C-alpha positions as a Python dict, from the first residue, in 0.01 Angstrom:
ca = {
    (1, 'M'): (0, 0, 0),
    (2, 'Q'): (232, -167, 183),
    (3, 'I'): (623, -209, 267),
    (4, 'H'): (862, -452, 372),
    (5, 'L'): (1093, -314, 673),
    (6, 'I'): (1308, -435, 870),
    (7, 'K'): (1176, -597, 1180),
    (8, 'S'): (1498, -766, 1347),
    (9, 'K'): (1819, -779, 1302),
    (10, 'I'): (2095, -1033, 1496),
    (11, 'H'): (2416, -822, 1418),
    (12, 'R'): (2771, -1061, 1385),
    (13, 'V'): (2724, -1390, 1498),
    (14, 'T'): (2945, -1676, 1447),
    (15, 'V'): (2822, -2019, 1265),
    (16, 'T'): (2909, -2282, 1522),
    (17, 'G'): (2732, -2561, 1319),
    (18, 'A'): (2647, -2682, 982),
    (19, 'D'): (2449, -3031, 932),
    (20, 'L'): (2330, -3098, 594),
    (21, 'N'): (2158, -3410, 677),
    (22, 'Y'): (1925, -3227, 878),
    (23, 'I'): (1541, -3124, 733),
    (24, 'G'): (1615, -2749, 728),
    (25, 'S'): (1610, -2416, 860),
    (26, 'I'): (1844, -2215, 1126),
    (27, 'T'): (1893, -2299, 1478),
    (28, 'I'): (1951, -2004, 1662),
    (29, 'D'): (2009, -1982, 2059),
    (30, 'E'): (1651, -1918, 2191),
    (31, 'D'): (1776, -1600, 2400),
    (32, 'L'): (1874, -1433, 2070),
    (33, 'M'): (1556, -1521, 1948),
    (34, 'D'): (1389, -1327, 2184),
    (35, 'A'): (1567, -1039, 2196),
    (36, 'A'): (1523, -1017, 1830),
    (37, 'G'): (1153, -1128, 1832),
    (38, 'I'): (1216, -1376, 1613),
    (39, 'L'): (984, -1665, 1622),
    (40, 'E'): (978, -2029, 1558),
    (41, 'G'): (930, -2097, 1230),
    (42, 'E'): (953, -1750, 1123),
    (43, 'K'): (1107, -1667, 790),
    (44, 'I'): (1501, -1560, 846),
    (45, 'Q'): (1736, -1399, 579),
    (46, 'V'): (2110, -1477, 624),
    (47, 'V'): (2355, -1265, 500),
    (48, 'N'): (2727, -1415, 515),
    (49, 'N'): (2975, -1176, 575),
    (50, 'S'): (3274, -1453, 542),
    (51, 'N'): (3187, -1558, 188),
    (52, 'G'): (2910, -1308, 54),
    (53, 'E'): (2652, -1566, 36),
    (54, 'R'): (2320, -1448, 83),
    (55, 'L'): (2018, -1724, 169),
    (56, 'E'): (1618, -1757, 316),
    (57, 'T'): (1543, -1969, 552),
    (58, 'Y'): (1292, -2057, 895),
    (59, 'A'): (1400, -2043, 1235),
    (60, 'I'): (1441, -2284, 1486),
    (61, 'P'): (1489, -2244, 1882),
    (62, 'G'): (1833, -2419, 2044),
    (63, 'D'): (1934, -2445, 2354),
    (64, 'R'): (1907, -2078, 2595),
    (65, 'G'): (2265, -1959, 2678),
    (66, 'S'): (2418, -2229, 2396),
    (67, 'G'): (2530, -1949, 2183),
    (68, 'E'): (2396, -2191, 1921),
    (69, 'I'): (2398, -2092, 1514),
    (70, 'T'): (2344, -2379, 1317),
    (71, 'L'): (2273, -2367, 922),
    (72, 'N'): (2069, -2730, 848),
    (73, 'G'): (1979, -2898, 488),
    (74, 'A'): (2074, -2735, 152),
    (75, 'A'): (2202, -2415, 362),
    (76, 'A'): (2471, -2638, 541),
    (77, 'R'): (2693, -2575, 215),
    (78, 'K'): (2647, -2233, 265),
    (79, 'V'): (2841, -2191, 586),
    (80, 'S'): (3119, -2297, 755),
    (81, 'P'): (3172, -2307, 1123),
    (82, 'G'): (3379, -1993, 1219),
    (83, 'D'): (3187, -1758, 982),
    (84, 'I'): (3027, -1455, 1063),
    (85, 'L'): (2682, -1413, 993),
    (86, 'I'): (2390, -1137, 992),
    (87, 'L'): (2018, -1253, 1073),
    (88, 'M'): (1726, -1062, 969),
    (89, 'A'): (1358, -1082, 982),
    (90, 'Y'): (1121, -846, 790),
    (91, 'A'): (771, -669, 837),
    (92, 'I'): (537, -542, 638),
    (93, 'M'): (337, -274, 693),
    (94, 'T'): (214, 68, 582),
    (95, 'P'): (416, 353, 517),
    (96, 'E'): (235, 501, 839),
    (97, 'E'): (347, 260, 1065),
    (98, 'A'): (670, 229, 916),
    (99, 'K'): (733, 611, 1033),
    (100, 'T'): (648, 502, 1380),
    (101, 'F'): (796, 144, 1434),
    (102, 'K'): (1164, 91, 1570),
    (103, 'P'): (1313, -260, 1502),
    (104, 'K'): (1508, -482, 1751),
    (105, 'L'): (1867, -471, 1690),
    (106, 'V'): (2083, -737, 1883),
    (107, 'F'): (2444, -713, 1880),
    (108, 'P'): (2587, -1029, 2067),
    (109, 'N'): (2909, -1088, 2201),
    (110, 'E'): (3211, -1293, 2004),
    (111, 'K'): (3009, -1646, 2149),
    (112, 'N'): (2700, -1512, 2031),
    (113, 'L'): (2583, -1486, 2390),
    (114, 'L'): (2409, -1129, 2511),
    (115, 'N'): (2640, -891, 2708),
}
C-alpha cells in the first residue's frame, strides 16, 4: 500500500500578481521553491486563506529574492493581489517510509522572503 503525505509547505505567502493571459501555473520565488524542495513543474495545491478557494496547478520558478507569488492562467481568477495563500506539495510513499519522513515547512516573512 502507498499513501499520500505532505512533502512541502510554504505557509502564508502573499499573492503579488495574477496573470490571466499566461498559459497556466503558479510562479514562485525560486528561493522559496528550493527551501521547500519544490521542483519546476511539480503539482502544487493552493489554498487561499483570504477567500477559501482551493486549486491545483504546477510550479514554475520566479526570480530569486523577488518574493513573487503569481497565479497564471485560469487560476488567476481565484486570487487577488494581497491574498494570503498556503502552498503544498505531496509525496506518495509506503506507510513505513512515512513514519520517518519529515516534510519541509517554510515560513516566509511578510514580503514572501526567507528570514
